[in-house]
N, C-alpha and C positions, 0 to 999 in steps of 0.2 A: 791320384793325389792332387789336391788343390794347389794351383800355382805351378804345376809341372808342364813341360813341353808336350804338346799334342802332335802326334805324328799320323799323317794320313798317307796310305799307299794306294796308288792307282796303276792299273795295267791298261795301256792304250788299246782301244778296240776299233779305231778307225785311222787310216793313214792320212798324212798331209796336213793335219791340223797344227796351228802354231801352239807352242807350249803354253804361253800365257792365256790364250783364249781357251784352250782345252781345259786347263786347271780351273779357270773361273766358271766354266760351264759345268764341270763335274762337282765343284765345291761352291755352289751359289752363295753360300754365306760369306765368302771372301770376294771382295770386289776385284776387278781386273787391275786397278791401280795398286791395290795391296799385293796381288800376285806378282806384279812386275817388281815391286820393292823386295818381296821375298826372294825372287830370282836374283836380283842384283846383290842381295846380302848373302847369297849362297845357301839359302834355306830351302830351296827346291832343287832337287837333282834328278837327272835322267840316267838310268842304269848306273847309279852311284857316282856320276860325274857332274861337275858344275856345268850348267848349260845357259844359253842365251834365251831371252824372252821369245825371239822370233824363230827358234829352232823348229824345223818341220819334223813331226813325230812319225814313227813307224808303228805298225801293229805289233803289240807285244812289248813295247818299251815300258820300263818300270819307272814310275815317277814317285818320288818321296817328298812329301811336304811337311816341314817342321814348323809348327806355330808356337811361338813363345806366349806365355800368358800376358794379357794386356797389363800395362802399367796401372798401378792402383790410382783410382781417381781421387782427386782432392776437391772436387766440385761440391759445393754446399748449396742447399735450397735457400732461396731468398724470397721473401714475400713482396714481390714486385707486381703491381697490377698489370694484368694482361687483357687486351681486347681480343677475345676469341670470336672469330667470324663463323667457324664451323669446327665440329669435332666428331669423330667416330672412333671405332676400335683401332684404326690404323694410323690416324694422323690428326694433327691440329692445323688449322689455318688461322694465322694471327695477323692483326693489323699492327705492325711494329711502329712505335713512335720514333721520331728523330731523337738522336742523342743516346740511344740504347745500343751498345755493342752486342753483336750476335753471340759471340762465344769468347771465353777468356783468351787473352793474348798478352804479349809484353806491354806493360803500361795499363792493362785492364784485367787484373787477375780475378775480379769479382764484379757483382752488379751488372750481369749480362743477361741476355735473353735466355740462355741455357740455365742460369741460376733461377730465373723466374719460372721456367717450365718445370724444373725439378721440384719446385714448391707446389706445382699444380698436379704433377704426376709422381707416382711412386718410383719410376725408373724410366730410362730412355735407352734405346739400343746402342751398343758400342759401335764405333766407326774406326777407321784407320788411326784417328787422332782422338785420344781420350777427352780432349777439351771440347770436342764437337759432337757429343752424343745426339743422335736424331737429326742432326743438321744435314740437309740435302743441298741447299743453296744458301747464299747469304746476301744481305744488303749492307752497304756501308753504314758506319755508325750514324752519320747525319742524313741518311736516306730513310724516308718513312715508307710505309705501305705494306702490301700483302706478301706474306711468307708462308710456306708450308713446312711442317716439321713432322718427321716420322716417329711413331710410337713403338714400332717393333722392327726387327731386322728384315722381315719379308717385305714390309712396306717401304723401308729405306732402300732396299735393293731395287724394287719396282719403280719408285720415284726417281732414283738415280739413273736408271736406264732410260726413263722418259726424257730427262734433262739431257742425257748423252745423245739420244736420238734426235734432239732438237724438236720434239713434238709438243713441248710445253709452251703455251702462249704467255709471253711476258710483255706487258705494256706499261710504259712509264710516262708521266707528265713532266715535261722539262721546259724551263724557260731559259732562253739564250740571249746574249747581246747581239744585236744586228738583225737585219731582215733576211732570213734564210730563203734562198731560191735555188732551184725550183721548189715548188710546194711539196713534192714527193720525191724521195730519193733514197739512196743507200750509200753508206760509207764502208769501204772494204779496205782494211789496212792492218798489217800485223801489229800486235801489241806485246811489248816486253818491258823489261826493266830499263829505266833511264840510266845510261852509262855514267852520267855526271851526278845524278841524285838517285842513289840506289833504293831509297824509300818510295820513290815515285815510279809510275809507269809512263810509257811513251809509245808513239808510233815508231817502229824500228824496221830495219831491213828484214827481209823474209827469213833469213837464216838465223836471226837473233831473237825472233818472237814467235807468237802463235797466231794463226790465222783468226781474224775477227771480222764480223760483219754486223752493221747496225742499220736498220731501216728507220726512216722518219717520215712523218706527215705533219704539215703545218696546220695547226688548229686555228690560229688567228695571229695577226700582227698587232702588237700593242706599242704604239709610239716607235721607239728605236729597238724594240725587242720582239722575239718570236716565241709563241707558246707552241710546243711540239708534242706530238704523240710519238714516242720512240719505242721501237721493238728490236731489242738486241737478239740476233739469231744465235750468237755464241755468248759465253759467259765469262769473259776475261776480266781480271781485276780492274776496276775503274773504267771499264770499256766505254760507257756512254760519255763520260766526262772527257776522256782522252781523245776519243774520235771527234767529238764536236769542237774541242779546242784546236785539234789538228787542222780542221778545215776553216778555222777563223771565226767560229761562232761559240765562244766560251760560255759555260753555264753560269748563270747569275748566282752570286753568293758563294761560289766555289773558291775557297782561299788557296787551293793547291794548283788547279788547272784553269780556273776561270777568272771571273772578275768580282771584286767585292761590291756590296750594295748597301746603302743606308737603310734599306727596307728589310734586309734579311740577315740572320745570324748563322745561316747554314746554306748549303747548296740547294737550289730549286730542282730537286729530283725526287719524284714520288712514284712508287710502284703502285699504279692505280688498278691494275687488273692482272690476274693470274689464272690460267686455265690448264687443266691436266685431267687425266683419267684416274678415277678412284681405284686403288690397288685391288680392292675386294671384288668389284663388279665390272670394272672396265668402262663404267659410265663416265662420259666427259662432263666435267663441272667447271664453272667459272666463278671467281670471287672478285669483288670490287671494293675499293676503298676510296672514299671521298677525299678531296683535297683538304689537307689539314688547315687549321685556322691561320697559322703563320704564313703559309703560302698563299692562301686566298686573300689575306689582308695585303700582302705584297703586291698582288695583281691589282687590287683596288687602288692602291697608292700610285702605282705606275701608270695605270690606265685612266 
């Protein structure tokens, strides 16, 4: 019956596996994050008893997984122009403009990238959050550049695993205030919620945040500024902007963590390159986005 709870029953066939890992392997259509939430909500039981995600299983254990139907989506297609760099049966690669929010959120219920994609495609695969169909990763509203979006559940799972394994190459062009030295380095510091301003992120104590690492390379020095090529190894919220501000080199045009500039109306952060393996063939591919006009003009004015 449509809208009814779906129940899956598994019998453990190998000892020693963690509950959350075992379920996500046996039911690949459910992400491990979603499995952990189901366990926390009591919707996954072992031998008819509530269990922990880290429970070590024994052969013969009976696992019951109860999946509620997804919340009905209120997302509507919107005819927003998309710059599509590549498309196949599994995915879209998009050059996202600055100012476009990736998915609906408080304060941005519509006119998002998801609304635009729904106008281009008949449907998108469901994720743990109905507001983010097909979304594997995101860029901040005022960050431009390359993004990949999954067109089906198998591709979404494959791409999510690549991001989780940190095998995806993510390269950003970033302009900071100050002459950053040495010319090559890495910033490693946990990122979590700022205790004083909960809407912001900050470098925090290890037990208060999530491990984060950002590599950088100096492209060139321009007067009192440094143009960087930045490679975040992890994908924490606002990671690049928080890390650079924390070491004293704030991003130009960043009104939250950086410094304002008369030349920019948004932060100088551009996702210039994205590399990953195609889900269908395993072939490694890379896509690039040229520096947008507003950022290129800011460089000219500064330099």
